[in-house]
C-alpha positions in Angstrom: 150.8 -140.3 130.5 151.8 -136.6 129.4 148.5 -134.1 129.4 148.9 -134.1 125.7 148.5 -137.8 125.4 145.6 -137.3 127.9 144.1 -134.5 124.8 144.5 -136.4 122.1 143.7 -139.9 123.2 141.4 -141.1 120.3 137.9 -141.8 121.9 137.6 -146.0 122.1 135.2 -147.5 119.9 133.5 -150.8 120.2 133.2 -151.6 116.3 134.0 -150.2 112.8 130.7 -148.9 111.9 130.9 -146.6 115.0 134.5 -145.0 113.7 132.9 -144.6 110.2 130.3 -141.7 109.8 127.3 -142.9 108.5 126.4 -141.6 105.0 122.9 -139.9 104.1 120.8 -142.8 102.0 118.1 -142.7 99.8 115.1 -144.0 101.6 112.9 -146.6 100.5 109.8 -145.8 98.4 106.4 -147.0 100.7 104.5 -147.4 97.5 106.9 -149.6 95.8 106.9 -153.7 96.8 108.8 -155.3 94.6 108.1 -153.6 91.4 104.4 -153.8 92.1 102.3 -150.2 93.2 99.3 -151.4 95.5 96.1 -149.9 94.7 92.7 -149.7 96.6 92.9 -150.0 100.5 96.3 -151.0 102.1 98.1 -150.5 105.0 102.0 -149.7 104.5 104.4 -150.0 106.7 105.3 -146.6 108.7 108.1 -145.0 108.1 110.2 -145.2 111.5 113.4 -143.0 110.3 114.4 -139.6 111.9 113.2 -136.5 110.4 117.2 -136.0 109.8 117.0 -139.0 107.9 114.2 -137.9 106.1 115.0 -134.7 105.5 118.8 -136.3 103.9 116.8 -138.7 101.7 115.0 -135.8 100.4 118.2 -133.8 99.8 119.3 -137.1 97.5 115.7 -137.1 95.8 116.2 -133.3 95.0 119.7 -133.8 93.5 118.3 -136.9 91.5 115.4 -134.8 90.4 118.4 -132.2 89.0 120.3 -134.7 87.3 117.3 -136.3 85.8 115.9 -133.0 84.4 120.0 -132.5 82.8 120.1 -136.2 81.5 116.4 -135.4 79.8 117.7 -132.4 78.0 121.0 -133.9 76.9 119.0 -136.5 75.5 116.6 -134.3 73.7 119.0 -131.8 72.3 120.5 -135.0 70.6 117.6 -136.3 68.8 117.2 -133.3 67.4 120.2 -132.8 65.8 118.6 -133.9 62.4 116.1 -131.5 62.4 118.5 -128.8 61.0 116.9 -126.0 63.7 119.5 -124.8 66.2 117.1 -125.0 69.5 119.6 -123.4 71.9 120.0 -120.1 69.4 116.7 -119.6 69.1 116.0 -120.0 73.1 118.6 -117.0 73.8 117.0 -114.8 71.2 113.8 -115.2 72.6 114.7 -115.4 76.3 112.9 -118.3 76.7 113.6 -121.6 78.4 114.9 -124.1 75.4 112.2 -126.9 76.5 109.6 -124.2 75.7 111.2 -123.8 72.3 111.1 -127.3 71.7 107.6 -127.6 72.3 106.7 -124.8 70.2 108.7 -126.2 67.4 106.9 -129.7 67.7 103.4 -128.0 68.4 103.7 -126.3 64.8 104.5 -129.6 63.2 101.3 -131.3 64.7 99.2 -128.4 63.7 101.3 -128.7 60.0 100.3 -132.6 60.3 96.7 -131.7 60.9 96.0 -128.9 58.3 97.4 -131.1 55.9 95.4 -134.2 56.4 92.3 -131.6 56.8 92.8 -130.6 53.4 92.7 -134.2 52.2 96.6 -134.8 51.9 98.2 -138.1 52.8 101.3 -138.9 55.2 104.1 -141.7 54.5 104.4 -143.8 56.8 108.0 -142.3 57.4 106.3 -139.0 58.2 104.3 -140.2 60.3 106.9 -141.8 62.9 108.9 -138.9 62.3 106.0 -137.1 64.3 105.1 -139.6 66.7 109.2 -139.5 67.4 108.9 -135.7 67.7 105.9 -136.1 70.1 108.2 -138.5 72.4 110.8 -136.0 72.3 108.4 -132.7 73.5 107.2 -135.4 76.1 110.8 -135.9 77.4 111.4 -131.6 77.5 108.4 -131.6 79.6 110.1 -134.1 81.9 113.0 -132.3 81.9 111.5 -129.3 82.9 109.2 -131.2 85.3 111.9 -132.5 86.6 114.0 -128.9 87.1 111.1 -127.3 89.1 110.6 -130.4 91.7 113.9 -130.0 92.4 113.6 -126.6 93.6 110.4 -127.5 95.3 111.7 -130.0 97.0 114.8 -127.7 98.4 112.0 -125.1 99.0 110.6 -127.8 101.3 113.5 -129.1 103.1 113.9 -125.3 104.3 110.8 -125.5 106.5 111.6 -128.7 107.8 113.0 -127.3 110.9 110.9 -128.9 114.1 108.7 -130.4 111.9 106.6 -134.0 113.1 108.6 -137.0 111.4 105.4 -138.2 110.3 104.7 -134.7 107.8 108.1 -135.2 106.7 107.2 -138.7 106.1 104.2 -137.3 103.9 106.6 -135.1 102.0 108.7 -138.1 100.7 105.5 -140.0 100.3 104.2 -137.0 97.8 108.2 -136.6 95.7 107.8 -140.6 95.7 104.5 -140.8 94.5 105.1 -138.1 92.0 108.0 -140.9 90.9 105.9 -144.0 91.2 104.7 -145.1 87.9 102.2 -148.4 87.2 102.4 -150.9 84.4 99.0 -150.7 83.2 97.8 -147.4 80.9 95.8 -144.5 82.2 93.4 -145.4 79.6 92.4 -148.1 81.7 92.7 -147.0 85.5 93.3 -143.0 85.0 95.4 -141.2 87.7 96.3 -137.9 89.0 99.7 -136.8 87.4 101.6 -135.4 90.3 104.1 -134.0 88.0 101.5 -132.2 85.5 102.9 -128.3 85.5 101.0 -125.7 86.5 100.7 -121.8 87.9 101.0 -120.5 91.5 98.3 -118.1 91.7 100.0 -116.1 94.4 103.5 -116.1 92.9 102.3 -116.9 89.1 105.3 -118.9 89.2 105.1 -122.5 87.1 104.8 -125.3 89.4 104.2 -128.7 89.6 101.2 -130.6 91.2 103.5 -132.7 93.8 105.6 -128.9 94.7 101.7 -127.5 95.5 101.1 -130.6 98.0 104.6 -129.9 99.6 103.7 -126.2 99.8 100.5 -127.0 101.8 102.0 -129.6 103.5 104.6 -127.1 104.9 101.4 -124.5 105.6 99.8 -126.8 107.1 102.3 -128.4 109.2 102.7 -125.1 111.0 99.3 -123.6 111.0 97.0 -126.7 111.5 99.2 -130.2 112.4 95.9 -132.1 111.9 95.4 -132.0 108.9 99.0 -132.9 107.9 98.5 -135.9 110.0 95.4 -136.8 108.5 96.9 -136.7 105.0 99.7 -139.0 106.5 96.9 -141.6 107.1 95.4 -141.5 104.2 98.4 -142.2 102.6 99.6 -144.8 104.8 96.2 -146.8 104.8 95.5 -146.5 101.0 97.4 -146.8 97.4 99.0 -144.9 95.2 95.7 -143.8 93.1 94.1 -142.5 95.8 96.6 -141.0 97.3 97.6 -139.1 94.6 94.1 -138.0 94.2 93.5 -137.3 97.8 96.6 -135.2 99.2 96.8 -131.9 97.3 92.9 -131.5 97.6 92.8 -132.2 101.1 95.6 -130.0 101.9 94.2 -127.0 100.6 91.6 -126.7 103.3 93.5 -125.9 106.6 90.3 -124.2 108.7 89.2 -127.8 110.3 89.0 -128.5 113.9 91.2 -130.2 115.4 88.3 -132.4 117.1 87.0 -133.1 114.1 90.7 -134.2 112.2 91.6 -136.1 115.3 88.2 -138.2 115.4 88.5 -138.7 111.6 91.9 -139.8 111.8 91.0 -142.8 113.9 88.1 -143.7 110.8 90.4 -143.7 108.1 91.7 -147.3 108.2 87.9 -148.6 108.3 87.0 -145.9 105.5 89.7 -147.0 103.5 88.9 -150.3 103.7 85.3 -149.8 102.9 85.4 -147.5 100.1 88.3 -148.3 98.4 88.5 -151.6 98.3 89.5 -153.5 94.8 90.8 -152.0 91.7 91.2 -148.0 91.4 88.3 -146.3 89.5 88.2 -146.3 85.5 87.7 -142.4 86.0 87.9 -140.2 88.3 84.7 -138.1 88.0 82.0 -137.6 90.7 81.1 -141.2 90.8 84.8 -142.5 91.2 85.1 -144.2 95.1 88.5 -141.8 95.3 86.1 -138.7 94.8 83.7 -140.4 97.2 86.4 -141.2 100.0 87.6 -137.3 100.0 83.8 -136.4 99.9 83.1 -138.4 103.3 86.3 -137.3 104.8 85.9 -133.9 104.4 82.4 -134.3 105.6 83.6 -136.1 108.4 86.0 -133.1 109.4 83.6 -130.0 108.9 82.6 -128.5 112.0 78.8 -129.3 112.2 80.1 -133.4 112.9 80.0 -133.7 116.1 83.1 -135.2 117.6 81.4 -137.8 120.1 79.3 -139.4 116.9 83.0 -139.5 115.2 84.1 -141.5 118.3 80.9 -143.8 118.0 81.4 -144.3 114.1 84.5 -145.9 115.0 83.0 -148.4 117.4 80.4 -149.4 114.7 83.0 -150.1 112.3 84.5 -152.3 114.8 81.5 -153.9 115.1 80.8 -154.5 111.5 83.9 -155.3 110.5 84.8 -157.8 113.4 86.1 -161.4 112.4 83.1 -163.5 111.0 81.2 -160.8 109.3 81.0 -160.9 105.5 77.5 -158.4 105.1 77.9 -155.2 103.8 75.8 -153.6 106.3 74.5 -150.1 105.4 76.0 -146.6 107.4 74.8 -143.7 106.7 77.7 -141.3 107.7 75.9 -138.1 107.4 72.9 -139.6 109.8 75.4 -140.8 112.3 78.0 -137.4 112.4 74.6 -135.5 112.9 72.6 -137.7 115.1 70.9 -137.2 118.5 74.2 -138.8 120.3 72.4 -139.8 123.5 70.0 -142.0 121.6 72.9 -143.7 119.5 74.4 -144.4 122.7 71.4 -146.1 124.1 70.9 -148.1 121.3 74.9 -149.1 120.7 74.5 -151.8 123.6 72.0 -153.5 120.8 74.1 -153.4 117.8 76.5 -155.8 118.3 73.6 -158.6 118.9 71.8 -157.1 115.9 74.4 -157.5 113.2 75.3 -161.1 114.4 71.9 -161.9 114.1 71.7 -160.0 110.5 74.4 -162.2 109.9 72.8 -165.9 110.3 70.1 -164.8 108.5 72.4 -163.5 105.8 70.3 -160.1 106.0 71.8 -156.4 105.8 70.9 -153.9 107.8 70.5 -149.8 107.9 73.0 -149.3 111.0 72.3 -145.6 111.2 68.6 -146.2 111.1 68.9 -148.8 114.1 70.7 -146.5 115.7 68.6 -143.0 115.5 65.2 -144.2 115.3 65.5 -147.9 117.3 64.1 -149.3 114.3 63.3 -153.1 114.7 65.1 -155.6 113.0 63.9 -158.8 113.7 
């Protein structure tokens, strides 16, 4: 064989697929299963794709958001042709984004309608339907703007992924997926955080979606305090869409928690989710909602005054109270446990399993924290 033949002999492949460069693909949304978006306490399948595959998928989503923005704007402008108003010309003259011009136009139409009604005017069905259509068009214009901003935000996040832990990139994918998830039940029944809401980044004074804010905070946490991002990813895996949308942007705001408390709390997430989030989402997201209670409890467990050795005991407590055959919900005061005398609680832990078993037989509820910290007689 000549030297040229040796140099240019093609590499042997065992299958046709090995000879083809694999194409990037968009990874599945963990929150949608057959069109149903999970709520309450869940355990979603872990994303096993590599960092590179996740980044490739995010790049596809970045392009999809850009296309979505352009398509929405095209449809909006087409719908407004009958208005006899050159929105694009006004945008150039004023230096405004054309979607802002559209929203201003619709806003004035709504103000005129409200003033007319306030003054005793009667609106025809045709005029009212036209107003509703203008409102729909304005919402589409805002959606176009949100998709454009989000596309840029995904691109910015991708720049920070070099060397990032796979599970942090997976969480970023979840954030983007959650911003694209649509539930079939109206927000008037079960409200949720809209990750596509547009606000302002205080540091840059630029427009930002709530999803983009979460991505920015995730990139910061991944570098500064990775355990924060680890815990947030655990919550994304063990709770439904409503809680994840509520929890993730808020929790990522604080990167000052200590790793020891964070890691111990992460171990508790499956138990806390099952205990607090079970059932349907809250019908409001106020201070008393289960989603807010979940956030507050996680924040409390992660605080610097929590004793890490107590948090490890708390996991053992949940393993006992959630064991097979235990149907009674026994009270567990989180603050008492996380701050309590570790030696005293350890001393009583051996008896807890038997106490729970006896209480279950009598169908009685017990205060676990009281028993462990004060050895209260539960007979």
